[in-house]
N, CA, C and O atoms as a GROMACS GRO file, in nm:
protein
  596
    1MET      N    1  16.576  22.419   9.376
    1MET     CA    2  16.563  22.397   9.518
    1MET      C    3  16.522  22.253   9.543
    1MET      O    4  16.453  22.191   9.462
    2GLU      N    5  16.566  22.202   9.656
    2GLU     CA    6  16.534  22.065   9.690
    2GLU      C    7  16.517  22.055   9.839
    2GLU      O    8  16.593  22.116   9.914
    3LEU      N    9  16.417  21.977   9.885
    3LEU     CA   10  16.398  21.957  10.027
    3LEU      C   11  16.511  21.873  10.085
    3LEU      O   12  16.562  21.781  10.020
    4THR      N   13  16.550  21.907  10.208
    4THR     CA   14  16.649  21.826  10.277
    4THR      C   15  16.583  21.697  10.324
    4THR      O   16  16.460  21.684  10.320
    5LYS      N   17  16.664  21.601  10.369
    5LYS     CA   18  16.610  21.475  10.421
    5LYS      C   19  16.519  21.502  10.540
    5LYS      O   20  16.412  21.441  10.553
    6LYS      N   21  16.561  21.592  10.628
    6LYS     CA   22  16.479  21.627  10.745
    6LYS      C   23  16.347  21.689  10.700
    6LYS      O   24  16.243  21.661  10.760
    7GLY      N   25  16.349  21.773  10.598
    7GLY     CA   26  16.227  21.834  10.547
    7GLY      C   27  16.131  21.731  10.492
    7GLY      O   28  16.011  21.738  10.517
    8ILE      N   29  16.184  21.634  10.418
    8ILE     CA   30  16.100  21.527  10.364
    8ILE      C   31  16.039  21.444  10.476
    8ILE      O   32  15.921  21.410  10.472
    9GLU      N   33  16.120  21.413  10.578
    9GLU     CA   34  16.070  21.335  10.692
    9GLU      C   35  15.960  21.412  10.765
    9GLU      O   36  15.859  21.355  10.806
   10THR      N   37  15.980  21.541  10.781
   10THR     CA   38  15.879  21.623  10.848
   10THR      C   39  15.750  21.625  10.770
   10THR      O   40  15.643  21.612  10.829
   11LEU      N   41  15.757  21.641  10.639
   11LEU     CA   42  15.636  21.641  10.557
   11LEU      C   43  15.565  21.507  10.566
   11LEU      O   44  15.442  21.503  10.563
   12ASP      N   45  15.640  21.398  10.575
   12ASP     CA   46  15.580  21.266  10.586
   12ASP      C   47  15.504  21.249  10.718
   12ASP      O   48  15.410  21.170  10.724
   13LYS      N   49  15.544  21.322  10.823
   13LYS     CA   50  15.479  21.311  10.954
   13LYS      C   51  15.346  21.384  10.960
   13LYS      O   52  15.260  21.351  11.042
   14ILE      N   53  15.328  21.483  10.875
   14ILE     CA   54  15.209  21.566  10.882
   14ILE      C   55  15.089  21.484  10.835
   14ILE      O   56  15.090  21.427  10.726
   15ASP      N   57  14.986  21.480  10.920
   15ASP     CA   58  14.868  21.401  10.885
   15ASP      C   59  14.745  21.469  10.942
   15ASP      O   60  14.748  21.514  11.056
   16GLY      N   61  14.638  21.477  10.866
   16GLY     CA   62  14.513  21.536  10.913
   16GLY      C   63  14.512  21.686  10.898
   16GLY      O   64  14.600  21.744  10.836
   17ASN      N   65  14.409  21.748  10.956
   17ASN     CA   66  14.390  21.892  10.941
   17ASN      C   67  14.468  21.974  11.040
   17ASN      O   68  14.489  22.093  11.018
   18VAL      N   69  14.512  21.914  11.150
   18VAL     CA   70  14.578  21.990  11.254
   18VAL      C   71  14.705  21.917  11.294
   18VAL      O   72  14.704  21.795  11.314
   19GLU      N   73  14.813  21.991  11.306
   19GLU     CA   74  14.938  21.931  11.349
   19GLU      C   75  14.958  21.960  11.496
   19GLU      O   76  14.928  22.070  11.543
   20GLN      N   77  15.008  21.864  11.569
   20GLN     CA   78  15.033  21.882  11.711
   20GLN      C   79  15.154  21.972  11.731
   20GLN      O   80  15.241  21.979  11.644
   21ASP      N   81  15.160  22.040  11.847
   21ASP     CA   82  15.267  22.136  11.874
   21ASP      C   83  15.405  22.073  11.877
   21ASP      O   84  15.504  22.143  11.854
   22ASP      N   85  15.415  21.942  11.905
   22ASP     CA   86  15.547  21.882  11.917
   22ASP      C   87  15.610  21.851  11.782
   22ASP      O   88  15.723  21.802  11.777
   23GLN      N   89  15.540  21.877  11.672
   23GLN     CA   90  15.599  21.854  11.540
   23GLN      C   91  15.670  21.980  11.496
   23GLN      O   92  15.628  22.091  11.526
   24SER      N   93  15.778  21.960  11.425
   24SER     CA   94  15.852  22.074  11.372
   24SER      C   95  15.859  22.061  11.222
   24SER      O   96  15.825  21.957  11.165
   25GLY      N   97  15.903  22.166  11.158
   25GLY     CA   98  15.916  22.161  11.014
   25GLY      C   99  15.853  22.282  10.950
   25GLY      O  100  15.824  22.381  11.017
   26PRO      N  101  15.831  22.274  10.819
   26PRO     CA  102  15.786  22.390  10.744
   26PRO      C  103  15.651  22.444  10.789
   26PRO      O  104  15.623  22.562  10.768
   27ASP      N  105  15.566  22.362  10.850
   27ASP     CA  106  15.434  22.408  10.888
   27ASP      C  107  15.426  22.452  11.034
   27ASP      O  108  15.317  22.481  11.082
   28GLU      N  109  15.539  22.457  11.104
   28GLU     CA  110  15.532  22.498  11.243
   28GLU      C  111  15.488  22.642  11.257
   28GLU      O  112  15.453  22.685  11.367
   29ASP      N  113  15.488  22.718  11.149
   29ASP     CA  114  15.440  22.854  11.152
   29ASP      C  115  15.290  22.861  11.134
   29ASP      O  116  15.235  22.970  11.122
   30GLY      N  117  15.221  22.748  11.132
   30GLY     CA  118  15.076  22.749  11.119
   30GLY      C  119  15.013  22.830  11.231
   30GLY      O  120  15.079  22.865  11.329
   31ILE      N  121  14.888  22.858  11.216
   31ILE     CA  122  14.814  22.936  11.314
   31ILE      C  123  14.779  22.846  11.432
   31ILE      O  124  14.732  22.734  11.412
   32PRO      N  125  14.800  22.892  11.555
   32PRO     CA  126  14.757  22.810  11.670
   32PRO      C  127  14.608  22.782  11.660
   32PRO      O  128  14.528  22.873  11.640
   33PHE      N  129  14.571  22.656  11.673
   33PHE     CA  130  14.432  22.612  11.665
   33PHE      C  131  14.386  22.584  11.806
   33PHE      O  132  14.431  22.487  11.868
   34ALA      N  133  14.295  22.668  11.858
   34ALA     CA  134  14.259  22.663  11.999
   34ALA      C  135  14.128  22.592  12.028
   34ALA      O  136  14.096  22.571  12.145
   35GLY      N  137  14.050  22.554  11.928
   35GLY     CA  138  13.925  22.484  11.952
   35GLY      C  139  13.814  22.539  11.866
   35GLY      O  140  13.837  22.577  11.751
   36SER      N  141  13.692  22.545  11.922
   36SER     CA  142  13.578  22.595  11.846
   36SER      C  143  13.501  22.696  11.929
   36SER      O  144  13.517  22.704  12.051
   37VAL      N  145  13.418  22.774  11.861
   37VAL     CA  146  13.335  22.873  11.928
   37VAL      C  147  13.198  22.872  11.861
   37VAL      O  148  13.188  22.858  11.739
   38ALA      N  149  13.095  22.886  11.941
   38ALA     CA  150  12.959  22.887  11.888
   38ALA      C  151  12.926  23.025  11.832
   38ALA      O  152  12.961  23.127  11.892
   39ALA      N  153  12.860  23.028  11.719
   39ALA     CA  154  12.814  23.153  11.663
   39ALA      C  155  12.665  23.172  11.692
   39ALA      O  156  12.605  23.270  11.648
   40GLY      N  157  12.607  23.079  11.764
   40GLY     CA  158  12.467  23.089  11.807
   40GLY      C  159  12.465  23.110  11.957
   40GLY      O  160  12.520  23.208  12.007
   41PHE      N  161  12.401  23.018  12.028
   41PHE     CA  162  12.398  23.026  12.173
   41PHE      C  163  12.535  22.988  12.229
   41PHE      O  164  12.600  22.898  12.176
   42PRO      N  165  12.579  23.054  12.335
   42PRO     CA  166  12.710  23.021  12.394
   42PRO      C  167  12.714  22.875  12.442
   42PRO      O  168  12.613  22.821  12.486
   43VAL      N  169  12.831  22.815  12.431
   43VAL     CA  170  12.854  22.678  12.478
   43VAL      C  171  12.980  22.677  12.563
   43VAL      O  172  13.056  22.774  12.563
   44ASP      N  173  13.000  22.568  12.635
   44ASP     CA  174  13.121  22.556  12.716
   44ASP      C  175  13.244  22.563  12.628
   44ASP      O  176  13.247  22.508  12.518
   45ALA      N  177  13.346  22.632  12.677
   45ALA     CA  178  13.471  22.646  12.601
   45ALA      C  179  13.549  22.516  12.611
   45ALA      O  180  13.562  22.457  12.718
   46ALA      N  181  13.601  22.473  12.498
   46ALA     CA  182  13.689  22.357  12.493
   46ALA      C  183  13.816  22.400  12.420
   46ALA      O  184  13.809  22.466  12.317
   47GLN      N  185  13.929  22.363  12.474
   47GLN     CA  186  14.055  22.404  12.414
   47GLN      C  187  14.122  22.286  12.347
   47GLN      O  188  14.105  22.171  12.386
   48PHE      N  189  14.200  22.320  12.245
   48PHE     CA  190  14.277  22.220  12.172
   48PHE      C  191  14.411  22.283  12.141
   48PHE      O  192  14.418  22.396  12.092
   49ASP      N  193  14.517  22.211  12.167
   49ASP     CA  194  14.651  22.262  12.137
   49ASP      C  195  14.699  22.198  12.008
   49ASP      O  196  14.733  22.080  12.007
   50GLY      N  197  14.701  22.273  11.903
   50GLY     CA  198  14.746  22.224  11.774
   50GLY      C  199  14.775  22.342  11.683
   50GLY      O  200  14.777  22.457  11.728
   51ARG      N  201  14.796  22.314  11.557
   51ARG     CA  202  14.823  22.418  11.460
   51ARG      C  203  14.737  22.394  11.338
   51ARG      O  204  14.717  22.280  11.295
   52LEU      N  205  14.688  22.502  11.282
   52LEU     CA  206  14.606  22.496  11.162
   52LEU      C  207  14.690  22.546  11.046
   52LEU      O  208  14.746  22.656  11.052
   53THR      N  209  14.700  22.466  10.941
   53THR     CA  210  14.781  22.504  10.826
   53THR      C  211  14.701  22.485  10.697
   53THR      O  212  14.605  22.408  10.693
   54LEU      N  213  14.741  22.555  10.595
   54LEU     CA  214  14.676  22.538  10.465
   54LEU      C  215  14.696  22.397  10.413
   54LEU      O  216  14.603  22.337  10.358
   55HIS      N  217  14.816  22.343  10.428
   55HIS     CA  218  14.842  22.208  10.380
   55HIS      C  219  14.760  22.106  10.459
   55HIS      O  220  14.716  22.005  10.404
   56GLY      N  221  14.740  22.133  10.587
   56GLY     CA  222  14.657  22.044  10.667
   56GLY      C  223  14.512  22.046  10.623
   56GLY      O  224  14.444  21.943  10.625
   57GLU      N  225  14.464  22.162  10.582
   57GLU     CA  226  14.326  22.176  10.539
   57GLU      C  227  14.301  22.125  10.399
   57GLU      O  228  14.200  22.060  10.373
   58PHE      N  229  14.394  22.153  10.308
   58PHE     CA  230  14.369  22.129  10.167
   58PHE      C  231  14.462  22.026  10.104
   58PHE      O  232  14.447  21.995   9.986
   59GLY      N  233  14.557  21.972  10.179
   59GLY     CA  234  14.652  21.879  10.123
   59GLY      C  235  14.767  21.952  10.056
   59GLY      O  236  14.774  22.075  10.059
   60ARG      N  237  14.855  21.878   9.996
   60ARG     CA  238  14.974  21.936   9.935
   60ARG      C  239  14.974  21.925   9.783
   60ARG      O  240  15.047  21.997   9.714
   61ASP      N  241  14.891  21.836   9.731
   61ASP     CA  242  14.896  21.808   9.587
   61ASP      C  243  14.808  21.903   9.508
   61ASP      O  244  14.689  21.919   9.536
   62ASN      N  245  14.868  21.967   9.409
   62ASN     CA  246  14.796  22.046   9.311
   62ASN      C  247  14.716  22.162   9.371
   62ASN      O  248  14.610  22.196   9.320
   63ILE      N  249  14.767  22.221   9.477
   63ILE     CA  250  14.700  22.332   9.544
   63ILE      C  251  14.778  22.460   9.516
   63ILE      O  252  14.901  22.460   9.518
   64PHE      N  253  14.705  22.569   9.490
   64PHE     CA  254  14.769  22.699   9.476
   64PHE      C  255  14.672  22.807   9.521
   64PHE      O  256  14.552  22.782   9.533
   65ALA      N  257  14.723  22.926   9.546
   65ALA     CA  258  14.641  23.038   9.592
   65ALA      C  259  14.656  23.156   9.495
   65ALA      O  260  14.761  23.176   9.435
   66LEU      N  261  14.549  23.232   9.482
   66LEU     CA  262  14.549  23.352   9.400
   66LEU      C  263  14.480  23.464   9.476
   66LEU      O  264  14.382  23.440   9.547
   67GLU      N  265  14.530  23.587   9.461
   67GLU     CA  266  14.462  23.702   9.518
   67GLU      C  267  14.360  23.753   9.418
   67GLU      O  268  14.391  23.768   9.299
   68VAL      N  269  14.241  23.781   9.466
   68VAL     CA  270  14.131  23.825   9.380
   68VAL      C  271  14.141  23.976   9.357
   68VAL      O  272  14.161  24.053   9.451
   69SER      N  273  14.128  24.015   9.232
   69SER     CA  274  14.111  24.156   9.200
   69SER      C  275  13.982  24.168   9.121
   69SER      O  276  13.946  24.075   9.048
   70GLY      N  277  13.912  24.277   9.135
   70GLY     CA  278  13.785  24.293   9.066
   70GLY      C  279  13.669  24.247   9.152
   70GLY      O  280  13.687  24.180   9.254
   71ASP      N  281  13.548  24.283   9.109
   71ASP     CA  282  13.429  24.261   9.191
   71ASP      C  283  13.323  24.175   9.123
   71ASP      O  284  13.206  24.183   9.161
   72SER      N  285  13.360  24.095   9.025
   72SER     CA  286  13.259  24.018   8.952
   72SER      C  287  13.203  23.900   9.030
   72SER      O  288  13.110  23.835   8.984
   73MET      N  289  13.258  23.870   9.148
   73MET     CA  290  13.210  23.755   9.225
   73MET      C  291  13.156  23.795   9.363
   73MET      O  292  13.146  23.711   9.452
   74ILE      N  293  13.123  23.923   9.381
   74ILE     CA  294  13.085  23.971   9.515
   74ILE      C  295  12.954  23.910   9.565
   74ILE      O  296  12.936  23.899   9.686
   75GLU      N  297  12.864  23.872   9.477
   75GLU     CA  298  12.739  23.810   9.522
   75GLU      C  299  12.760  23.665   9.569
   75GLU      O  300  12.670  23.605   9.627
   76ASP      N  301  12.877  23.610   9.543
   76ASP     CA  302  12.919  23.482   9.601
   76ASP      C  303  13.013  23.506   9.719
   76ASP      O  304  13.082  23.414   9.763
   77ASN      N  305  13.016  23.630   9.768
   77ASN     CA  306  13.098  23.669   9.883
   77ASN      C  307  13.247  23.649   9.860
   77ASN      O  308  13.321  23.610   9.951
   78ILE      N  309  13.291  23.675   9.738
   78ILE     CA  310  13.433  23.676   9.705
   78ILE      C  311  13.466  23.819   9.664
   78ILE      O  312  13.415  23.869   9.564
   79PHE      N  313  13.551  23.884   9.743
   79PHE     CA  314  13.576  24.027   9.727
   79PHE      C  315  13.721  24.056   9.688
   79PHE      O  316  13.809  23.972   9.709
   80PRO      N  317  13.746  24.175   9.630
   80PRO     CA  318  13.884  24.213   9.599
   80PRO      C  319  13.972  24.203   9.724
   80PRO      O  320  13.932  24.245   9.833
   81GLY      N  321  14.090  24.147   9.707
   81GLY     CA  322  14.183  24.128   9.819
   81GLY      C  323  14.172  23.992   9.884
   81GLY      O  324  14.264  23.950   9.954
   82ASP      N  325  14.059  23.922   9.864
   82ASP     CA  326  14.048  23.785   9.914
   82ASP      C  327  14.150  23.698   9.844
   82ASP      O  328  14.195  23.730   9.734
   83ARG      N  329  14.185  23.589   9.906
   83ARG     CA  330  14.273  23.490   9.844
   83ARG      C  331  14.193  23.362   9.829
   83ARG      O  332  14.140  23.308   9.927
   84VAL      N  333  14.184  23.312   9.706
   84VAL     CA  334  14.115  23.186   9.683
   84VAL      C  335  14.218  23.074   9.680
   84VAL      O  336  14.326  23.087   9.623
   85ILE      N  337  14.182  22.964   9.743
   85ILE     CA  338  14.264  22.843   9.742
   85ILE      C  339  14.205  22.753   9.634
   85ILE      O  340  14.086  22.722   9.636
   86CYS      N  341  14.289  22.712   9.541
   86CYS     CA  342  14.242  22.635   9.425
   86CYS      C  343  14.314  22.502   9.416
   86CYS      O  344  14.429  22.487   9.459
   87ARG      N  345  14.244  22.406   9.359
   87ARG     CA  346  14.302  22.275   9.330
   87ARG      C  347  14.300  22.257   9.179
   87ARG      O  348  14.200  22.286   9.114
   88ARG      N  349  14.410  22.211   9.124
   88ARG     CA  350  14.412  22.179   8.981
   88ARG      C  351  14.309  22.069   8.957
   88ARG      O  352  14.309  21.968   9.028
   89PRO      N  353  14.222  22.087   8.860
   89PRO     CA  354  14.106  21.998   8.849
   89PRO      C  355  14.135  21.864   8.781
   89PRO      O  356  14.208  21.857   8.682
   90GLU      N  357  14.078  21.759   8.838
   90GLU     CA  358  14.070  21.632   8.768
   90GLU      C  359  13.942  21.632   8.685
   90GLU      O  360  13.936  21.574   8.577
   91SER      N  361  13.841  21.699   8.739
   91SER     CA  362  13.715  21.718   8.667
   91SER      C  363  13.651  21.846   8.717
   91SER      O  364  13.688  21.898   8.822
   92VAL      N  365  13.556  21.898   8.641
   92VAL     CA  366  13.487  22.021   8.676
   92VAL      C  367  13.337  21.994   8.667
   92VAL      O  368  13.290  21.933   8.571
   93GLN      N  369  13.263  22.040   8.765
   93GLN     CA  370  13.118  22.023   8.768
   93GLN      C  371  13.050  22.156   8.739
   93GLN      O  372  13.103  22.262   8.773
   94ASN      N  373  12.933  22.152   8.678
   94ASN     CA  374  12.854  22.272   8.659
   94ASN      C  375  12.830  22.339   8.794
   94ASN      O  376  12.791  22.273   8.891
   95GLY      N  377  12.853  22.469   8.800
   95GLY     CA  378  12.834  22.545   8.923
   95GLY      C  379  12.961  22.565   9.003
   95GLY      O  380  12.963  22.646   9.096
   96ASP      N  381  13.069  22.492   8.970
   96ASP     CA  382  13.197  22.513   9.039
   96ASP      C  383  13.248  22.654   9.014
   96ASP      O  384  13.230  22.708   8.904
   97ILE      N  385  13.310  22.713   9.113
   97ILE     CA  386  13.380  22.839   9.093
   97ILE      C  387  13.521  22.803   9.047
   97ILE      O  388  13.592  22.728   9.114
   98VAL      N  389  13.559  22.857   8.932
   98VAL     CA  390  13.684  22.814   8.868
   98VAL      C  391  13.771  22.934   8.831
   98VAL      O  392  13.724  23.047   8.819
   99VAL      N  393  13.898  22.905   8.813
   99VAL     CA  394  13.992  22.996   8.748
   99VAL      C  395  14.002  22.944   8.606
   99VAL      O  396  14.049  22.833   8.582
  100ALA      N  397  13.958  23.027   8.510
  100ALA     CA  398  13.950  22.982   8.371
  100ALA      C  399  14.040  23.067   8.282
  100ALA      O  400  14.041  23.189   8.290
  101LEU      N  401  14.114  22.999   8.197
  101LEU     CA  402  14.193  23.064   8.092
  101LEU      C  403  14.105  23.070   7.968
  101LEU      O  404  14.064  22.967   7.915
  102VAL      N  405  14.076  23.191   7.923
  102VAL     CA  406  13.985  23.212   7.810
  102VAL      C  407  14.066  23.258   7.689
  102VAL      O  408  14.146  23.351   7.698
  103ASP      N  409  14.044  23.191   7.576
  103ASP     CA  410  14.111  23.224   7.450
  103ASP      C  411  14.264  23.224   7.463
  103ASP      O  412  14.333  23.299   7.394
  104ASP      N  413  14.315  23.139   7.551
  104ASP     CA  414  14.459  23.122   7.571
  104ASP      C  415  14.530  23.249   7.614
  104ASP      O  416  14.653  23.258   7.603
  105VAL      N  417  14.455  23.349   7.663
  105VAL     CA  418  14.515  23.478   7.696
  105VAL      C  419  14.473  23.529   7.833
  105VAL      O  420  14.558  23.563   7.915
  106GLU      N  421  14.342  23.534   7.858
  106GLU     CA  422  14.291  23.600   7.978
  106GLU      C  423  14.247  23.497   8.081
  106GLU      O  424  14.197  23.390   8.047
  107VAL      N  425  14.268  23.531   8.207
  107VAL     CA  426  14.229  23.445   8.317
  107VAL      C  427  14.121  23.516   8.397
  107VAL      O  428  14.130  23.637   8.422
  108THR      N  429  14.018  23.440   8.438
  108THR     CA  430  13.909  23.500   8.514
  108THR      C  431  13.858  23.401   8.618
  108THR      O  432  13.875  23.280   8.606
  109LEU      N  433  13.794  23.456   8.721
  109LEU     CA  434  13.732  23.377   8.826
  109LEU      C  435  13.581  23.386   8.808
  109LEU      O  436  13.524  23.495   8.818
  110LYS      N  437  13.516  23.273   8.780
  110LYS     CA  438  13.373  23.272   8.752
  110LYS      C  439  13.315  23.135   8.788
  110LYS      O  440  13.389  23.040   8.813
  111ARG      N  441  13.182  23.126   8.789
  111ARG     CA  442  13.114  22.996   8.798
  111ARG      C  443  13.114  22.932   8.661
  111ARG      O  444  13.092  22.999   8.560
  112PHE      N  445  13.139  22.803   8.658
  112PHE     CA  446  13.153  22.727   8.533
  112PHE      C  447  13.024  22.650   8.502
  112PHE      O  448  12.967  22.583   8.588
  113TYR      N  449  12.980  22.662   8.377
  113TYR     CA  450  12.867  22.583   8.328
  113TYR      C  451  12.900  22.535   8.187
  113TYR      O  452  12.945  22.612   8.103
  114ASN      N  453  12.878  22.406   8.164
  114ASN     CA  454  12.900  22.347   8.032
  114ASN      C  455  12.766  22.293   7.983
  114ASN      O  456  12.710  22.200   8.042
  115ASN      N  457  12.715  22.352   7.875
  115ASN     CA  458  12.589  22.309   7.817
  115ASN      C  459  12.615  22.256   7.677
  115ASN      O  460  12.619  22.331   7.579
  116ARG      N  461  12.634  22.124   7.669
  116ARG     CA  462  12.659  22.056   7.541
  116ARG      C  463  12.779  22.113   7.468
  116ARG      O  464  12.774  22.137   7.347
  117GLY      N  465  12.888  22.136   7.542
  117GLY     CA  466  13.011  22.182   7.480
  117GLY      C  467  13.026  22.332   7.472
  117GLY      O  468  13.134  22.382   7.442
  118LYS      N  469  12.920  22.406   7.500
  118LYS     CA  470  12.928  22.552   7.503
  118LYS      C  471  12.950  22.594   7.648
  118LYS      O  472  12.869  22.563   7.735
  119ILE      N  473  13.060  22.662   7.673
  119ILE     CA  474  13.097  22.700   7.808
  119ILE      C  475  13.041  22.838   7.841
  119ILE      O  476  13.052  22.931   7.762
  120CYS      N  477  12.982  22.849   7.960
  120CYS     CA  478  12.937  22.976   8.014
  120CYS      C  479  13.013  23.000   8.143
  120CYS      O  480  13.010  22.918   8.235
  121LEU      N  481  13.082  23.113   8.151
  121LEU     CA  482  13.150  23.156   8.274
  121LEU      C  483  13.064  23.267   8.333
  121LEU      O  484  13.060  23.379   8.282
  122GLN      N  485  12.997  23.234   8.443
  122GLN     CA  486  12.895  23.320   8.500
  122GLN      C  487  12.950  23.402   8.616
  122GLN      O  488  12.997  23.346   8.715
  123PRO      N  489  12.944  23.535   8.606
  123PRO     CA  490  12.984  23.618   8.719
  123PRO      C  491  12.878  23.614   8.828
  123PRO      O  492  12.765  23.571   8.804
  124ALA      N  493  12.913  23.659   8.946
  124ALA     CA  494  12.820  23.670   9.057
  124ALA      C  495  12.809  23.818   9.095
  124ALA      O  496  12.830  23.857   9.210
  125ASN      N  497  12.776  23.897   8.996
  125ASN     CA  498  12.755  24.041   9.013
  125ASN      C  499  12.666  24.084   8.897
  125ASN      O  500  12.700  24.067   8.781
  126LYS      N  501  12.550  24.140   8.930
  126LYS     CA  502  12.452  24.176   8.827
  126LYS      C  503  12.503  24.280   8.728
  126LYS      O  504  12.442  24.300   8.623
  127ASN      N  505  12.615  24.346   8.759
  127ASN     CA  506  12.671  24.447   8.670
  127ASN      C  507  12.759  24.388   8.560
  127ASN      O  508  12.810  24.460   8.475
  128TYR      N  509  12.778  24.256   8.563
  128TYR     CA  510  12.863  24.189   8.464
  128TYR      C  511  12.780  24.089   8.384
  128TYR      O  512  12.684  24.032   8.434
  129LYS      N  513  12.820  24.069   8.260
  129LYS     CA  514  12.754  23.972   8.173
  129LYS      C  515  12.835  23.842   8.172
  129LYS      O  516  12.956  23.844   8.193
  130PRO      N  517  12.768  23.730   8.149
  130PRO     CA  518  12.839  23.603   8.138
  130PRO      C  519  12.933  23.604   8.017
  130PRO      O  520  12.913  23.678   7.921
  131ILE      N  521  13.034  23.521   8.025
  131ILE     CA  522  13.126  23.501   7.914
  131ILE      C  523  13.090  23.366   7.852
  131ILE      O  524  13.093  23.263   7.920
  132PHE      N  525  13.058  23.366   7.724
  132PHE     CA  526  13.031  23.242   7.650
  132PHE      C  527  13.151  23.215   7.561
  132PHE      O  528  13.196  23.303   7.488
  133THR      N  529  13.202  23.092   7.566
  133THR     CA  530  13.321  23.060   7.489
  133THR      C  531  13.326  22.911   7.457
  133THR      O  532  13.264  22.829   7.525
  134ASP      N  533  13.399  22.878   7.353
  134ASP     CA  534  13.430  22.738   7.328
  134ASP      C  535  13.580  22.716   7.338
  134ASP      O  536  13.632  22.609   7.304
  135ASN      N  537  13.651  22.820   7.385
  135ASN     CA  538  13.795  22.812   7.405
  135ASN      C  539  13.826  22.850   7.549
  135ASN      O  540  13.861  22.964   7.580
  136CYS      N  541  13.812  22.751   7.638
  136CYS     CA  542  13.827  22.773   7.781
  136CYS      C  543  13.903  22.656   7.841
  136CYS      O  544  13.872  22.540   7.813
  137GLN      N  545  14.000  22.686   7.923
  137GLN     CA  546  14.074  22.582   7.994
  137GLN      C  547  14.068  22.613   8.143
  137GLN      O  548  14.116  22.718   8.187
  138VAL      N  549  14.011  22.522   8.222
  138VAL     CA  550  14.000  22.543   8.366
  138VAL      C  551  14.136  22.514   8.430
  138VAL      O  552  14.189  22.403   8.420
  139GLN      N  553  14.190  22.616   8.494
  139GLN     CA  554  14.321  22.606   8.558
  139GLN      C  555  14.310  22.560   8.704
  139GLN      O  556  14.402  22.499   8.758
  140GLY      N  557  14.196  22.591   8.767
  140GLY     CA  558  14.178  22.555   8.907
  140GLY      C  559  14.033  22.564   8.947
  140GLY      O  560  13.955  22.640   8.889
  141VAL      N  561  13.996  22.484   9.049
  141VAL     CA  562  13.863  22.488   9.109
  141VAL      C  563  13.881  22.542   9.250
  141VAL      O  564  13.965  22.493   9.325
  142VAL      N  565  13.801  22.642   9.286
  142VAL     CA  566  13.814  22.703   9.418
  142VAL      C  567  13.765  22.605   9.525
  142VAL      O  568  13.654  22.553   9.516
  143VAL      N  569  13.850  22.583   9.625
  143VAL     CA  570  13.816  22.493   9.736
  143VAL      C  571  13.819  22.565   9.870
  143VAL      O  572  13.782  22.507   9.972
  144GLY      N  573  13.864  22.690   9.870
  144GLY     CA  574  13.870  22.764   9.997
  144GLY      C  575  13.891  22.911   9.972
  144GLY      O  576  13.917  22.954   9.859
  145LEU      N  577  13.881  22.988  10.079
  145LEU     CA  578  13.894  23.132  10.071
  145LEU      C  579  13.958  23.183  10.198
  145LEU      O  580  13.927  23.135  10.307
  146ILE      N  581  14.046  23.280  10.185
  146ILE     CA  582  14.107  23.346  10.300
  146ILE      C  583  14.077  23.494  10.288
  146ILE      O  584  14.097  23.554  10.183
  147ARG      N  585  14.028  23.552  10.398
  147ARG     CA  586  13.996  23.694  10.398
  147ARG      C  587  14.047  23.756  10.527
  147ARG      O  588  14.025  23.703  10.636
  148ASN      N  589  14.114  23.868  10.513
  148ASN     CA  590  14.152  23.946  10.630
  148ASN      C  591  14.035  24.034  10.669
  148ASN      O  592  13.969  24.090  10.582
  149MET      N  593  14.010  24.046  10.796
  149MET     CA  594  13.897  24.128  10.844
  149MET      C  595  13.946  24.266  10.883
  149MET      O  596  13.866  24.350  10.925
   0.00000   0.00000   0.00000
């Protein structure tokens, strides 16, 4: 598959987190972005006509999404059926939530800790034990989450 010239031009026009309604292209199906709402005391309503898209929020480079199965991260408010938005890592920091390939076979979603070359993949559920390994490859770092209510 290859983008058409019009598709490439449209992608080049997209800038920032919100696209204006007069733009067309692959992201025109984004969610209408209407403004903000207070979760504390009520405030005056302000409206904004634009579109909210995943590419606008997270960029286009090295981004992918995965659906979560299992409950090992529920204490970090990541539940089965959620979709995590991940970025292929340039670097990984202790405490990052990562998608890790363990022993070149299994993939898991856990918090990453590196202590002098010994990797600990820490679940966020007291019913699970950490995974300690020296054979781990981080496939992605979680940068966002989508949940249906």
